[in-house]
C-alpha angles and dihedrals in degrees: 000000000000112000140175114193119190122202139168102067123133148120119310136164122249111279093029132114141238135179119215124201132197120196119197125205139167094052138023112272097184091108095046128095108235129212144187124215133174138207124199122197112287094004136101121261109268131200116248109173147339136201126195124234098270096042094238098113124048129176131196141190111250095245093063102036112127092018106059128052125196119204142158144208106205092186086064096036087235136132125198139204115200109197120194134174090022119202130202087248090064088068108123147106107279122215131191120211137187127218122202086217104089090205096042112146099162121132090206118111090223092064091070127076108190128041138190127223095252138243125237121241117190122184118193121204 
């Protein structure tokens, strides 16, 4: 059974940091592009960042550039999202996703084939 399991969410004050992890199992994801999305209450799920299969190329939504860093460890089948200088508007459920296209860079939800269940991130002001 293919699974993506996110962890590392929690409650943090504005200006703080969190590191999210997404552990993949059931198949090898080392040839997949991996992405992070988030969904705030009452809003649509939005793309946050993507990393291609090798880790060489990364892409970010403008609102997190310079604050968030996506990375991966293919030996561990894990992708990370380091979030610094967090703001209350970053509060959301964060989801990781895998795309069978190793060079995927799309922000469209339809570009991703596997999804995790999400982890809650709450940033207090």
